[in-house]
Every structure is written in structure tokens, then in C-alpha cells.
C-alpha positions, -999 to 999 in steps of 0.1 A, spaced: -425 -545 768 -434 -513 749 -426 -509 713 -440 -544 702 -479 -548 703 -480 -588 706 -518 -590 704 -518 -571 670 -488 -589 657 -505 -623 666 -534 -614 645 -512 -613 614 -505 -650 619 -534 -673 611 -518 -703 625 -516 -687 660 -553 -685 661 -557 -722 660 -560 -747 691 -543 -779 696 -544 -810 720 -581 -809 730 -589 -775 720 -559 -757 738 -549 -724 724 -515 -727 708 -484 -710 723 -457 -714 698 -422 -712 714 -402 -732 687 -392 -702 664 -354 -711 666 -364 -741 645 -388 -724 621 -409 -691 625 -446 -687 616 -455 -667 586 -476 -636 587 -506 -630 561 -484 -605 543 -458 -633 535 -485 -658 525 -502 -631 502 -471 -621 485 -463 -658 475 -500 -665 465 -500 -632 444 -470 -641 424 -484 -676 417 -517 -661 407 -504 -632 384 -468 -636 373 -456 -675 378 -429 -682 353 -395 -691 353 -370 -660 358 -341 -654 335 -355 -680 311 -379 -663 287 -390 -632 267 -428 -632 273 -443 -608 298 -447 -635 325 -412 -643 324 -401 -607 324 -422 -600 357 -411 -630 372 -373 -620 366 -381 -586 380 -399 -600 409 -370 -623 417 -343 -596 414 -363 -570 434 -364 -596 461 -325 -601 459 -322 -562 463 -345 -560 493 -330 -587 511 -296 -573 504 -307 -539 516 -320 -555 549 -285 -566 558 -266 -536 544 -254 -556 512 -253 -548 475 -278 -570 453 -249 -587 435 -235 -598 468 -268 -619 476 -268 -654 464 -302 -673 469 -299 -712 480 -326 -734 492 -316 -731 528 -286 -721 551 -274 -756 550 -268 -753 514 -253 -719 519 -228 -733 541 -221 -764 517 -216 -740 489 -188 -723 511 -173 -756 520 -174 -770 485 -155 -741 472 -125 -755 491 -128 -792 482 -137 -785 447 -108 -761 442 -85 -786 459 -97 -813 434 -93 -790 405 -58 -780 415 -46 -816 415 -57 -820 376 -37 -786 368 -66 -763 367 -57 -729 380 -77 -718 411 -74 -694 438 -47 -705 462 -69 -695 492 -93 -722 484 -69 -751 482 -63 -773 512 -38 -799 518 -24 -820 547 -10 -793 575 -37 -768 567 -65 -763 593 -101 -754 594 -114 -737 626 -151 -739 639 -163 -738 675 -178 -763 699 -211 -748 697 -217 -753 659 -250 -765 645 -243 -796 625 -249 -776 592 -217 -755 600 -197 -786 614 -202 -816 591 -196 -798 559 -161 -789 571 -156 -824 586 -160 -836 549 -138 -811 536 -111 -820 560 -116 -857 552 -114 -849 514 -82 -827 515 -62 -839 546 -67 -806 564 -70 -808 602 -104 -796 617 -98 -775 650 -124 -758 673 -127 -732 697 -138 -747 732 -165 -736 754 -164 -723 791 -188 -738 815 -213 -708 812 -215 -713 775 -191 -689 761 -163 -692 737 -128 -698 753 -115 -666 734 -80 -670 751 -75 -701 729 -76 -682 697 -40 -672 699 -30 -708 696 -59 -720 673 -55 -693 646 -21 -695 630 -3 -697 598 -20 -732 591 -55 -717 592 -72 -715 559 -109 -713 569 -126 -698 603 -164 -706 602 -183 -697 633 -219 -693 644 -229 -656 653 -256 -668 677 -259 -702 692 -292 -720 684 -287 -742 716 -270 -719 741 -281 -685 729 -248 -671 732 -241 -642 709 -203 -645 697 -177 -616 691 -176 -626 653 -160 -594 642 -130 -600 664 -127 -637 653 -130 -625 616 -102 -600 621 -77 -625 636 -87 -649 607 -79 -622 581 -47 -615 598 -32 -649 589 -49 -648 553 -80 -671 563 -114 -671 548 -139 -660 573 -174 -676 573 -205 -668 596 -235 -687 605 -261 -661 610 -294 -680 611 -302 -670 647 -289 -636 645 -302 -618 613 -341 -627 622 -336 -611 658 -316 -582 657 -302 -555 634 -273 -570 614 -250 -553 589 -231 -580 573 -202 -558 563 -198 -551 599 -193 -588 608 -162 -586 589 -169 -621 572 -162 -630 537 -192 -652 537 -223 -651 557 -252 -678 555 -288 -676 568 -322 -690 562 -355 -674 552 -378 -696 571 -366 -685 606 -372 -650 596 -409 -652 589 -402 -661 553 -410 -692 533 -392 -726 534 -372 -735 507 -350 -704 504 -316 -694 521 -292 -667 514 -254 -667 513 -240 -631 514 -204 -628 499 -179 -601 492 -175 -595 456 -139 -604 456 -145 -638 472 -176 -648 452 -156 -641 419 -127 -663 432 -150 -693 443 -157 -721 420 -194 -730 417 -212 -754 440 -240 -767 415 -238 -766 377 -263 -766 351 -288 -741 334 -289 -705 344 -253 -702 357 -234 -703 325 -219 -677 302 -211 -703 272 -214 -739 267 -196 -762 241 -191 -799 242 -154 -793 253 -163 -770 283 -181 -742 296 -177 -709 313 -198 -695 341 -218 -664 346 -207 -637 370 -220 -640 406 -245 -642 420 -259 -663 391 -229 -684 390 -242 -700 420 -277 -703 413 -283 -732 389 -316 -744 377 -351 -728 380 -349 -699 407 -372 -701 437 -389 -669 426 -420 -673 448 -401 -680 479 -379 -649 472 -409 -627 468 -422 -643 502 -389 -637 519 -389 -598 506 -423 -596 522 -410 -610 555 -382 -583 553 -407 -558 548 -428 -569 578 -396 -570 601 -385 -536 590 -421 -521 597 -416 -533 632 -380 -521 634 -352 -545 641 -341 -524 672 -375 -530 687 -375 -566 677 -343 -570 696 -354 -550 726 -387 -574 728 -367 -604 727 -342 -591 753 -371 -584 777 -385 -618 771 -351 -634 776 -345 -615 809 -378 -626 823 -374 -663 811 -339 -665 826 -351 -650 859 -380 -672 863 -363 -703 851 -331 -696 872 -353 -697 903 -370 -728 897 -358 -758 918 -343 -786 897 -340 -765 866 -306 -759 850 -300 -734 820 -276 -748 797 -260 -716 783 -253 -681 797 -276 -674 828 -276 -637 821 -291 -618 791 -261 -598 780 -246 -609 746 -274 -635 746 -303 -643 723 -339 -657 733 -331 -693 726 -330 -709 760 -320 -745 767 -325 -761 801 -328 -796 817 -352 -805 846 -336 -828 873 -351 -863 873 -372 -856 841 -359 -864 804 -362 -834 782 -386 -854 758 -410 -858 789 -408 -821 797 -416 -814 762 -446 -838 760 -460 -823 790 -458 -788 776 -472 -802 743 -502 -816 761 -507 -780 774 -507 -765 740 -471 -753 743 -448 -760 713 -411 -762 722 -381 -781 708 -366 -812 726 -335 -832 716 -299 -822 707 -309 -793 685 -285 -805 658 -255 -794 682 -246 -827 696 -211 -819 705 -225 -790 726 -248 -814 744 -218 -837 750 -197 -807 764 -225 -800 789 -229 -837 798 -266 -838 788 -281 -862 762 -307 -836 752 -323 -803 764 -358 -785 763 -355 -753 743 -378 -724 743 -372 -697 715 -397 -671 717 -401 -643 690 -422 -613 679 -456 -630 686 -447 -641 722 -452 -622 755 -444 -627 792 -476 -647 796 -460 -674 773 -431 -677 795 -455 -679 826 -471 -708 810 -438 -727 803 -428 -723 841 -464 -738 850 -458 -766 826 -423 -774 842 -441 -775 876 -467 -796 861 -440 -820 850 -424 -820 883 -458 -830 899 -464 -855 873 -433 -873 876 -433 -868 913 -399 -847 912 -397 -825 943 -400 -788 931 
């Protein structure tokens, strides 16, 4: 576990010093849902509100200038973190909005084309066209595409899963063809932990002229990611999973694609000219940022980037890999426990879902909660994945930089306690 000093890191997170459930020390293992926030992020947001709070891009007074500068500096900082230019970074309220922005580009373009408006043909869909996702998608990268297909008559396809939680890559040859207009896939599964070969999938998408989209919510917070190396046209992720505030998400897009896409939300701040007969739009990224900007959240996200970069994303990834290996080893040797997803740590993240024979996942989660251990239970917004593995739900641990091996030991002890409580043989 060399490289990450967990005790020092935990001291930066005020919430991790609290107790829960009859004064038990909090063990937080639900970072896949949302991460905790270090003092540096909390201070950055507070400092903005105390010194420079104003609407960005909307005033000529000093506070407005400072707010605009802080907002655009945060955009540049976030872009630098993932290897992107500032103008390729769009701020949204969360990754779900980022993915909906991408999806609405297709339904909006299709609707506009029906009325004779000139739009980029890559974003027009019709019956006979297809949209490809995977069977392991979070609902945020599935339901928007279901809606697009329902509105346009396009067909939704998906890459199936193998029994060990990997993509059935041999199916790509049949699934990606001349009808494919969009390929939208998750980089790292939030339920299975699987890290997918997205660069290969994006290359196949581009070979047939399809637009490629990647959901990177579970990868960018946990490993070094250069969005350009992913090969995607659009990449979505959220701030709250990478130590940043809630209320801010990100959409990276290539300049060519962002220029070609119609806006999703319209109103103030995203316009060039407005007349009663019609309007023209500002260039990206402003074209996609209608309304008052989330300046404080952007400032907080930039502070989160600074914190992660000070640790080093290679070190973050190595730390999580060690935790994952340890957890897979211990859970894999527990009688009655089945891991849902890859059982080996190669090409796998730290989100680990499992079921305990004879005990509902919610009951396992309740026993762990009573011991002060916060985990996630349910279908994890990935219901089709649960159905693929014939489980109604799972218990999931998702450790991060502030967890160590003792936290994994505590989970194992909690599972054994659940088996004793429900009188299940262990």
C-alpha cells in the first residue's frame, strides 16, 4: 500500500472523523455513489462565496469579472486534468445531464430536419438506423438512448455480457454496421467494476461513421485518463464522484462535434443574437451552458483536481488496485459469497458487487450499516445487468483513496456477522 498515506488523507476529510450507529467509527465504502470532500474543496467553495460571488459572464463590475475568471480558470483546470483544451469542456449539472445533452443532439436534430432546418446528417436518425450501448450500462447511459429511439424510430442494440462480467467483444462485428449512428458505452462499470476496451470500440464506431460516446463516471476519478486517447467524440463524467461538489458534471467533446451539435437547453448566456423572429447561438462551450453558471461548484471541482493531482493519479490507481486484489481474494474465499463481475483484478476497478447465499443484499447492507460500514445495496441503476446475472440486487463496496485494507477486513467481518445473524452456514 506504499504511495498513499491513508491516515494523512483521512484527516483531510472532516466527515470521516464522525461516528454513526451508536458511536461506531464511520467506514465509508460507497464512493461509487458519491465521494467525500476534502477540506481543500470545501474551503475553495466557501472562499468563492465569501469573496467573489457573482454571476459569471453577466456583469461589468469587479465581482462579476472575478467570478468569470474563476469559472473559466476552473474549466481550463478540469480540461488539463483529462488532456483537453478549455474550449472542449462543457459544464453541466451532472453526468446524467451530460449524457442527455448528447442524446438530445440526435432527437433535436431529427425533429429540426423534419421541418426543413439544415442540420448535420450525422445527428439525424430514422427507422433502420441503430444506436448501440452495452448490457452493463448505468440507467443514465441507457434510458436517454431508449427515448431517442422511441422518438426517431431508430433501433436500440446492445453488446451482451459474458458470465464473468466482460463484454462479448466477438459480437461487435455483427452489431456495428452501416446502420449504426451512435455507439455509447461505459468505460468502467459501476456495478461489475469491468474496465472496457473503449478505444477499440470507438475505433470500430468511427469506421462506420458513427458518433462515439463514453460514460467515464467511474474511471476519471480513479485512474489517469486522457480523453483524447479514448477516441470518443463525447465523454461524460461527474464532479461529485471525484471529491468535487454535487451539482456539477462535465461533457468533453471534440471541437468539430461540439460545433455540429444543436444545443440542449436554451435561454440566457448561450446566445449570440436574439430577435423576435429567431436567435443565433454562441460558440461552444457556451452554446451548451444556458442560465447562470455553477461557478462555486466549478471552483470546488478545480480544487478537487488539484487534490487528486497532488496525490498522483498513477498512485491513486495503484492504491485502488491493491485494495481490489485484497477484497477479491478475501471475498472469493468466503463460503456462500458470490462476486458479480470479474473475479480477477486485471482490467477491473474497485467497485465490487456481491451476493451472500440465503441473505437478501439489503439485509447484508443493514448489518454492515449497524457496524458503521456504509455500502450500497440495490440494483445500482443497472437493472438490466442484475437481470443478466439473475440477481434482484447486490451489495456493493467501492473503496477510494481514504480506505485501507482494514476497511476490507471490516466488511468480511460484517458478512460473517450477517451469516451468523441469519443462521446461514459460513
